[in-house]
C-alpha positions in Angstrom: -14.3 -16.9 -21.3 -11.4 -19.0 -22.4 -9.4 -21.1 -19.9 -6.2 -19.2 -20.6 -8.0 -15.8 -19.9 -9.7 -17.2 -16.8 -6.3 -18.6 -15.5 -4.6 -15.3 -16.2 -7.3 -13.3 -14.4 -7.4 -15.8 -11.5 -3.6 -15.6 -11.2 -3.5 -11.9 -10.4 -6.6 -12.1 -8.2 -5.0 -15.0 -6.3 -1.8 -12.9 -5.8 -4.0 -10.0 -4.6 -5.7 -12.1 -2.0 -2.4 -13.6 -0.7 -0.8 -10.1 -0.4 -4.0 -8.6 1.2 -4.0 -11.3 3.9 -0.3 -10.9 4.6 -0.8 -7.1 4.8 -3.6 -7.6 7.4 -1.4 -9.9 9.4 1.5 -7.4 9.3 -0.8 -4.6 10.4 -2.1 -6.7 13.4 1.4 -7.6 14.5 2.5 -4.0 14.1 -0.4 -2.7 16.2 0.3 -5.2 19.0 4.0 -4.2 18.8 3.2 -0.5 19.3 1.1 -1.2 22.4 3.9 -3.3 24.0 6.8 -1.1 22.9 5.1 2.0 24.2 4.9 0.4 27.6 8.6 -0.6 27.5 10.0 2.7 26.1 7.4 5.3 27.2 6.6 8.4 25.2 10.1 9.8 25.4 11.7 6.5 24.2 9.2 6.2 21.4 10.2 9.7 20.3 13.9 8.8 20.2 13.0 5.6 18.3 10.9 7.6 15.8 13.5 10.3 15.2 15.7 8.1 13.0 12.9 6.7 10.9 12.3 9.6 8.5 16.0 9.5 7.4 15.8 5.7 7.2 12.6 5.7 5.1 14.2 8.3 2.8 17.3 6.2 2.4 15.4 3.0 1.4 13.1 5.0 -0.8 16.0 6.5 -2.8 18.0 3.3 -2.9 15.3 0.8 -3.8 11.7 1.9 -3.8 11.0 1.7 -7.5 13.3 -1.2 -8.3 11.0 -4.1 -7.5 8.3 -2.7 -9.8 10.9 -2.2 -12.6 12.3 -5.7 -12.2 8.8 -7.2 -12.2 7.8 -5.3 -15.3 11.0 -6.4 -17.3 10.9 -9.9 -15.9 7.3 -10.5 -16.8 8.0 -9.2 -20.4 10.9 -11.7 -20.7 8.8 -14.6 -19.4 5.9 -13.7 -21.7 8.3 -14.1 -24.7 9.8 -17.3 -23.2 13.1 -15.6 -22.8 14.1 -17.3 -19.5 17.8 -16.5 -19.9 16.9 -12.9 -20.3 14.8 -12.9 -17.1 17.7 -14.5 -15.2 20.1 -11.9 -16.6 17.8 -9.1 -15.4 17.8 -10.5 -11.9 21.6 -10.9 -11.9 22.2 -7.4 -13.1 19.7 -5.9 -10.6 21.2 -7.9 -7.8 24.6 -6.4 -8.4 23.1 -2.9 -8.8 21.2 -3.1 -5.5 24.2 -4.6 -3.7 26.2 -1.5 -4.5 23.3 0.8 -3.8 22.5 -0.8 -0.5 26.1 -0.7 0.7 26.3 3.0 -0.4 23.2 4.2 1.4 23.7 2.0 4.5 27.3 3.4 4.9 26.0 6.9 4.4 23.5 6.5 7.2 25.9 4.9 9.6 28.8 7.4 9.0 26.5 10.3 8.5 24.6 9.9 11.8 27.1 12.1 13.7 26.7 14.8 11.0 22.9 14.7 11.4 23.3 15.3 15.1 26.0 17.9 15.0 24.1 20.0 12.4 20.9 19.7 14.5 19.0 18.1 11.6 18.1 15.6 14.3 17.5 17.7 17.4 18.1 15.2 20.2 21.7 13.8 20.3 20.4 10.7 22.1 18.8 9.6 18.8 22.3 8.8 17.5 22.1 5.1 18.5 18.7 4.7 16.8 20.1 6.1 13.6 23.2 3.8 13.4 21.1 0.8 14.4 19.0 1.4 11.3 21.9 1.4 8.9 22.1 -2.4 8.4 18.4 -2.5 7.6 19.0 -0.1 4.7 21.4 -2.6 3.1 19.2 -5.7 3.6 15.9 -3.9 2.5 17.7 -2.6 -0.6 19.3 -6.0 -1.4 16.1 -8.0 -1.0 14.2 -5.7 -3.3 15.7 -7.5 -6.3 14.4 -10.9 -5.0 10.9 -9.5 -4.4 10.8 -7.8 -7.8 12.0 -10.9 -9.7 9.6 -13.3 -8.0 6.7 -10.8 -8.5 7.7 -10.8 -12.2 6.9 -14.5 -12.2 3.6 -13.5 -10.7 4.4 -15.6 -7.6 3.2 -13.5 -4.7 3.6 -16.0 -1.9 7.3 -15.2 -1.4 6.5 -11.5 -1.0 3.7 -12.2 1.4 5.7 -14.7 3.5 8.7 -12.5 3.6 6.7 -9.5 4.8 5.1 -11.5 7.6 8.4 -13.0 8.7 10.1 -9.6 8.5 7.4 -8.0 10.7 7.3 -10.9 13.2 11.1 -11.1 13.7 11.4 -7.4 13.7 8.8 -7.0 16.5 10.3 -9.8 18.6 13.9 -8.5 18.2 13.0 -4.9 19.0 11.1 -5.8 22.1 14.0 -8.1 23.3 16.7 -5.5 22.6 14.7 -2.6 24.0 14.3 -4.4 27.3 17.9 -5.7 27.3 19.5 -2.2 26.8 17.0 -0.4 29.1 19.4 -0.6 32.1 22.0 1.4 30.1 19.6 4.3 29.5 16.7 5.3 27.2 18.9 6.2 24.3 20.4 2.7 24.2 17.0 1.1 24.6 15.6 3.1 21.6 18.7 2.0 19.6 18.1 -1.6 20.6 14.5 -1.3 19.4 15.8 0.1 16.1 18.0 -3.0 15.6 14.8 -5.0 15.0 14.5 -3.4 11.5 17.8 -4.9 10.3 17.1 -8.4 11.8 13.6 -8.4 10.3 15.0 -7.5 6.8 17.7 -10.1 7.1 15.2 -12.8 7.9 12.9 -11.7 5.1 16.0 -12.0 2.7 16.5 -15.6 3.9 12.9 -16.4 3.1 13.1 -14.9 -0.4 16.4 -16.7 -1.1 14.7 -20.0 -0.2 11.9 -19.4 -2.6 14.4 -18.3 -5.3 16.3 -21.5 -5.0 13.1 -23.5 -5.5 12.3 -21.4 -8.6 15.9 -21.7 -9.9 15.6 -25.5 -10.3 12.5 -25.0 -12.5 14.2 -22.1 -14.4 17.3 -24.2 -15.3 15.1 -26.7 -17.1 13.4 -23.9 -19.0 16.7 -22.3 -19.9 18.1 -25.5 -21.2 15.1 -25.9 -23.6 15.3 -22.2 -24.7 16.0 -21.3 -28.3 19.7 -20.1 -28.6 18.8 -17.6 -31.3 17.4 -15.1 -28.7 19.8 -12.1 -28.4 21.3 -11.3 -25.0 20.6 -7.8 -23.6 23.7 -6.0 -22.4 24.0 -5.2 -18.7 24.2 -1.4 -19.5 20.9 -1.6 -21.4 19.2 -3.5 -18.6 20.4 -0.9 -16.0 19.2 1.9 -18.2 15.8 0.3 -18.5 15.6 -0.4 -14.8 16.5 3.2 -13.9 14.1 4.6 -16.4 11.2 2.6 -14.9 12.3 2.8 -11.3 13.1 6.5 -10.9 9.5 7.6 -11.5 8.2 5.0 -9.1 10.7 6.2 -6.4 9.5 9.7 -7.0 5.9 8.5 -6.5 6.9 7.0 -3.2 8.7 10.2 -2.2 5.4 12.1 -2.9 3.9 10.6 0.2 6.3 12.0 2.8 6.4 15.2 0.8 2.7 15.5 1.0 2.8 14.7 4.8 5.4 17.5 5.3 3.3 20.0 3.3 0.4 19.1 5.6 2.6 19.8 8.6 3.6 23.2 7.2 0.1 24.3 6.1 -2.6 22.7 8.1 -1.7 23.9 11.7 -0.9 27.4 10.4 -4.2 27.7 8.6 -6.2 26.3 11.5 -4.7 29.1 13.6 -5.8 31.5 10.9 -9.3 30.1 11.3 -9.3 31.1 15.0 -8.1 28.0 16.7 -5.3 28.3 19.3 -2.0 26.5 18.9 -3.0 23.6 21.2 -6.4 23.0 19.6 -4.8 23.3 16.1 -2.3 20.6 17.0 -5.1 18.4 18.3 -7.1 18.8 15.1 -4.0 18.1 13.0 -3.6 14.9 14.9 -7.2 13.9 14.2 -6.5 14.1 10.5 -3.0 12.7 10.1 -2.9 10.3 13.1 -6.5 9.0 13.0 -8.4 9.6 9.8 -5.6 8.9 7.3 -4.5 5.6 8.9 -8.2 4.3 8.7 -8.4 5.2 5.0 -5.1 3.4 4.4 -6.3 0.4 6.3 -9.5 0.3 4.2 -7.5 0.2 1.0 -5.2 -2.7 1.9 -6.9 -4.9 -0.7 -6.5 -2.3 -3.5 -2.8 -1.7 -2.5 -2.2 -5.4 -2.7 -4.0 -5.7 -6.1 -1.7 -3.0 -7.5 1.4 -5.1 -6.8 -0.2 -8.2 -8.4 -1.6 -6.2 -11.3 1.7 -4.7 -12.5 3.4 -7.9 -13.9 0.0 -9.3 -15.1 -0.6 -6.2 -17.3 3.0 -6.2 -18.4 2.8 -9.8 -19.5 -0.3 -9.0 -21.7 1.4 -5.9 -23.1 4.5 -7.9 -24.1 2.2 -10.4 -25.9 0.3 -7.5 -27.5 -3.0 -8.8 -26.1 -5.1 -5.6 -26.0 -8.3 -7.4 -25.1 -6.6 -9.2 -22.2 -5.3 -5.9 -20.9 -8.8 -4.3 -21.0 -10.3 -7.4 -19.4 -7.8 -7.3 -16.5 -8.5 -3.5 -16.0 -12.2 -4.1 -16.0 -12.0 -6.9 -13.4 -9.5 -4.9 -11.2 -11.8 -1.8 -11.1 -14.9 -3.9 -10.6 -13.4 -5.8 -7.7 -12.0 -2.6 -6.2 -15.4 -0.9 -6.3 -17.2 -3.9 -4.8 -14.8 -3.6 -1.9 -14.2 0.2 -1.5 -17.9 1.3 -1.7 -19.0 -0.6 1.5 -15.8 0.5 3.3 -16.6 4.1 2.5 -20.2 3.8 3.6 -19.4 1.9 6.7 -16.7 4.4 7.9 -19.0 7.3 7.0 -21.8 6.2 9.3 -19.6 4.7 12.0 -17.2 7.6 12.1 -18.3 8.9 15.5 -18.4 5.5 17.1 -15.0 4.4 15.6 -13.4 7.7 16.8 -14.6 7.0 20.3 -14.0 3.3 20.4 -10.6 3.1 18.8 -9.0 6.4 19.6 -11.1 7.6 22.6 -11.3 10.9 20.6 -14.9 11.7 19.6 -13.7 15.0 18.2 -12.0 13.1 15.3 -15.4 12.0 13.9 -15.6 15.0 11.5 -12.2 14.4 9.9 -12.9 10.6 9.7 -16.3 11.1 8.1 -15.0 13.5 5.5 -11.9 11.3 4.8 -14.1 8.2 4.3 -14.9 9.4 0.8 -11.2 9.3 0.1 -11.4 5.4 0.3 -13.1 5.4 -3.1 -10.6 7.7 -4.8 -7.5 6.3 -3.1 -8.5 2.8 -4.2 -9.0 4.0 -7.7 -5.7 5.9 -7.7 -3.8 2.8 -6.5 -5.3 0.5 -9.1 -4.9 3.0 -12.0 -1.2 3.6 -10.9 -0.6 -0.1 -11.1 -2.2 -0.3 -14.5 -0.1 2.5 -15.9 3.1 1.0 -14.4 2.2 -2.4 -16.0 1.8 -0.6 -19.3 5.4 0.7 -18.9 4.3 4.3 -18.3 5.7 4.7 -14.8 6.3 8.5 -15.3 2.6 9.3 -15.8 1.4 8.6 -12.2 4.1 10.7 -10.6 3.4 13.7 -12.8 -0.3 13.3 -12.0 0.5 13.1 -8.3 2.5 16.4 -8.5 -0.5 18.1 -10.2 -2.9 16.6 -7.6 -0.6 17.7 -4.8 -0.7 21.3 -6.1 -4.5 21.2 -6.0 -4.3 19.9 -2.4 -2.0 22.7 -1.3 -4.3 25.3 -2.8 -7.4 23.8 -1.2 -5.7 23.2 2.1 -4.7 26.8 2.2 -8.1 28.1 1.3 -10.5 25.6 3.1 -8.7 25.0 6.3 -8.7 28.7 7.2 -12.6 28.7 7.0 -13.9 28.6 10.6 -16.9 26.6 9.6 -14.7 23.9 8.0 -11.4 23.9 9.9 -9.9 20.3 9.8 -12.8 19.2 7.6 -11.3 21.6 5.0 -7.9 19.9 5.2 -9.7 16.5 4.9 -11.6 17.7 1.8 -8.3 18.8 0.3 -6.8 15.4 0.9 -9.8 13.7 -0.7 -9.4 16.1 -3.7 -5.8 15.1 -3.9 -6.7 11.4 -4.3 -9.6 12.2 -6.7 -7.6 14.5 -9.1 -4.7 11.9 -9.3 -7.1 9.1 -9.9 -9.2 10.9 -12.6 -6.2 12.0 -14.6 -4.8 8.5 -14.4 -8.1 7.2 -15.8 -7.9 9.6 -18.6 -4.5 8.2 -19.6 -5.7 4.6 -19.3 -8.6 5.4 -21.7 -6.1 7.0 -24.1 -3.7 4.1 -24.0 -6.2 1.1 -23.8 -9.6 2.5 -24.8 -11.0 1.3 -21.4 -13.7 3.4 -19.7 -16.0 2.8 -16.7 -19.5 1.5 -17.5 -22.2 3.3 -15.6 -23.7 0.1 -14.2 -20.3 -1.0 -12.7 -20.4 2.1 -10.5 -24.2 2.4 -9.8 -24.8 -1.2 -8.7 -22.2 -1.3 -5.8 -23.1 2.3 -4.9 -26.8 1.3 -4.5 -25.9 -1.8 -2.5 -23.6 0.3 -0.3 -26.4 2.8 0.1 -28.7 0.1 1.4 -26.0 -1.1 3.8 -25.6 2.5 5.0 -29.3 2.7 5.7 -29.1 -0.6 7.7 -26.2 0.7 9.7 -28.0 4.0 10.5 -31.1 2.0 11.6 -29.2 -0.4 13.8 -27.3 2.4 15.5 -30.5 4.3 16.2 -32.2 1.2 17.5 -29.3 0.1 19.8 -28.1 3.6 20.9 -28.6 2.8 24.5 -26.3 -0.3 24.4 -23.1 1.8 24.2 -20.3 0.5 22.0 -22.1 -2.8 21.5 -24.1 -1.0 18.8 -21.0 -1.0 16.6 -20.8 -4.7 16.7 -24.5 -5.1 15.9 -24.3 -2.6 13.0 -21.3 -4.4 11.5 -23.0 -7.8 11.8 -26.0 -6.5 10.0 -24.1 -4.5 7.4 -22.2 -7.5 5.8 -25.3 -9.6 4.8 -27.2 -6.4 3.9 -24.5 -5.4 1.4 -24.1 -8.9 0.0 -27.8 -9.5 -0.5 -28.3 -6.0 -2.0 -25.4 -6.5 -4.4 -27.0 -9.7 -5.6 -30.4 -8.1 -5.9 -29.0 -5.2 -8.0 -27.1 -7.5 -10.2 -23.7 -6.2 -9.0 -22.2 -9.7 -8.5 -22.2 -12.1 -11.5 -21.4 -15.7 -12.1 -18.2 -14.5 -14.0 -17.1 -12.5 -10.9 -17.3 -15.5 -8.6 -15.7 -17.7 -11.3 -12.6 -15.4 -11.3 -12.2 -15.3 -7.5 -9.5 -17.8 -6.4 -9.8 -20.2 -3.5 -13.5 -19.6 -2.6 -15.2 -18.3 -5.7 -16.3 -21.5 -7.3 -17.5 -22.9 -3.9 -19.6 -19.8 -3.3 -20.9 -20.1 -6.9 -22.0 -23.7 -6.2 -23.7 -22.7 -3.0 -25.5 -19.9 -4.8 -26.7 -22.1 -7.6 -28.2 -24.5 -5.1 -30.4 -21.6 -3.9 -31.4 -20.7 -7.5 -28.9 -17.9 -8.0 -26.3 -17.4 -10.8 -28.2 -19.5 -13.4 
C-alpha cells in the first residue's frame, strides 16, 4: 500500500476514533446528568422538562440537520482540487444561510410557545417555560453547524469531538445549577431553568469551534495566497442550491428517526393489546423495547456512527479526485472494521441479555426484547456505514428513499408480528431489526452499482466465527459462575475480550494491514504481535 493511500485511510480512521471516544464521554456525562437531574426535579419535573424537547429537536432538525454533511461534502471536494478560496466561500455562504435559518426557527419557537400551549399541542401549560428556554439553543445549534461541517470537510474531527464534550459538560452543569436555583419558584420554573442548559452548552460549543476555526484560518490564508487565480468563483446562489440539494435529503433522513418512533407509539401498544395483553402490560412491554433495548443497540453502534461522520468527507475527497480504487479501498476498510466491532457486540448482548436487563434496568422481563434487538447491531452498523458512503458519493437522496421503504416494511411487520401472542414485543423487535436490515441491504445494492464494491465471504465469516467462539465462552462462564450473582457478568466480559481477540487472530480475521491502518495504537500492537511470531 502506498504512503498516500495509507495516510488517507489512517486519517478517516483517526477521525473515527476521536469521535467515538468523544461520543462515549458525552454518553457517560449524560447518564450521570439524568441520575442527578431526576433527583432534583423528580418524575413530574422531568416530564415538564421533556415536553419541550420534541419540538426543539424538530426545529434543529429542520433548520440545520443535513447542513454539516452538505458543507463537509462540498468543502472536501474544493480542498481535493486545491480550491481553497472556494472552500472559504462555501463556509461564508453557509454561515450567512444558517444565521438567518437559526434566527427564524429560534424566534418561531420562542414566540410560538404560547400557541403550542393554547392549542393543547403541549398538554401541560407549565411546560411553557421549558419551551421558551430552549429557543436560544435552536439559534446556537443551527449557527455552529456551519463550523462543524466546514472543519469536518477538512477531515479535522478534533474540533467536533471537543465541542461535543464541552457542550455536554457545560449543558449538564448549567441545567443542574439553574434547576436548583429556580426550584423555590416552583417546578415549572425549575424545569425551564434546566432547559436553559441546552443554550449555554451550544454557545460554549460554538466558542470552541470558533477557536479551532481561527487556527485553521491562518493556515488557509497562506494556501489562498498561493492559489492559482484562474480558478472560477462559484456564485452564492449556486452554492446555496448545492447545499440545499445535499442537505434536504439528510434532514429527511434525520426526521425518519422520530417518525419511526411515533409509528411505534401508534402501532406497538395497540397490537400488543390485540395479542391479549392488558393496557398496563402493553405499556410495560413497549418500554422494554423503546426505553431499554433500542438504547443498548444505539450504544453498541457508537463507533460505526462516528465512522459515518469521518467517512463522508474522505469518500467525497476521493470522488472529487476520481480515485475509484481509493473509494473501494476506504469502503472495504470501513466495513471490515465495522464487522470486527459489531459482531462481538451483537454476540455479547445476545448471551448477556438477561443479566444486562436485570443489572442495568432491574427489569428481567426486558431480556427477550434485548436479545432479539441484539441482531440489529449488525444491520444498524451496516446501515450507518453505507449511508455515510452514499452521502460521500454525493447521493444523499438514496439513503432517505431506502429508509422510507424499510419503514414501510417495519410498519407491516410490526402490525402482523406484534399481535401474535407467542411473539408479542419480540415481534416488534424483529420488525425493527428488519427495518435496519432492509435499509442496509438496499444501500449495499446501490454501493455495488456505483462503485463495484461487494462483500467478500471471508470478511463476514471470520469475525462471525470469532464472535461465535466468544459467545460460547460467555455461555460457559455464565453457567460456571451462576451462583455468584451479578459478578458472573464481569467474569464473562473479562473472558470474552481475549477469547474474541485470539479467535480473530486464529481465523485470520485480523491482518498486518488492518493494524497498520489503525491510528495511535495500531503499529504498537503490530510490533508486539511480531515479537510473538504473529503478522509475519
